[in-house]
N, C-alpha and C positions, 0 to 999 in steps of 0.2 A: 619509195616505200612500195613493197610488193605484198599482195594478198595471196597467200599460199595455203590451200586447204583450210580456209576459214581462220588462218593465222596471219597476222600482219607482221611482216619482217622489215626492219629498217635496212638501209643499204649496208651498214657495217656487218650486221648479222648475216645478211645474204652473201656478202663477199667471203665471210669466214666459211659458210656452208659450201659455197662454190669451190673454194680452195681445197676443202676436205674431199669433196667429190672428185675433183681433178687428181688429187693425191692418191685416192683409192684406185682410180683408173690406171695411174702410172705404176703403182705397186702391183696391180694385177697383171699388167703388161710385163713388168720386170720378172715377176714370178713365172709367168708362162715362158718367157725367153730363157730363164735360168733352167727350167724344167727341160725344155727342148735341148738346151746345150748339154745338160747332164746325160740325157738319153744318147745324144750323138757321141759324146766322149766315152760313155760306157760301151756303146757298140764298137767304136774304134778299138778300144782296149781289148774287147772280146775277140775281134777279128785278128788282132796282132797275136794274142795268146794262142788262138787256134792255129795260126800260121806257124808259130814256133813249134807247137806240138806236132803238127803234120810234118814239119821238116825233120824233127828228131826221129819220128816214127819211120820216115823214108830212109834216113840214115841207118836205123836199126835193121831194116830190111836189106840194105845194100852192103853195109860193112859189119854188121853184127852189133856188139855192145858199143854204145856211144860213150866215150870217156867223159868224166864229169867236167873237165876243163872246156870241152867242146860244147856241152850243154850250157855252161855258164856264158860262153861267148855268144851262143845263139840267143839266149834269153836277154842279152844286152842290146840286141838289134831292135831299133825302133822304126825301121822303114818296112812297110808292107811290100813294096816293090823289091827291095833287097831280099826279103824272105822268100818271095815268090821265085826269084831267079835262083836262089840257093836251093830251093826245093827241087827245081829241075836239075840242077847240078848234082844233087844228092842221088837222084835216080840214075844219073849217067856215070857217076864217079866209079873208078876202078878200086880204089882203096882209100884209107883214111888220109894218107899224105896228099892224094889227088884232091880230096875235098878241102883239106886245110889250105891248099893253095888257092882254091876258089873262094874260100871264106876270107882269106887275107886280102884278096882283090876286092871283094864286095864290101869289106868294112874299112878299107883304107881311105 
């Protein structure tokens, strides 16, 4: 028997309250972790999207109009490292065929 704020609790009631308190802490922890994970995933997606945009813009400067098929291929890439390497290649490429070869190597 526990005396809590002028209330007497039997062991069974105390155990129920204790379990609820622990569950609230677990839920708060899970919520925080989920929030952090959501932020992290959102940032990663934003970085990938920005890398794809920058690659397409670099190609526009180098070769002119970027064909739709090429934009679609670029938008399917999920590796930031691959996009970074392709961005460098886009700056150096001589023409669209040159870049297509680099793209094929990077995505194979």
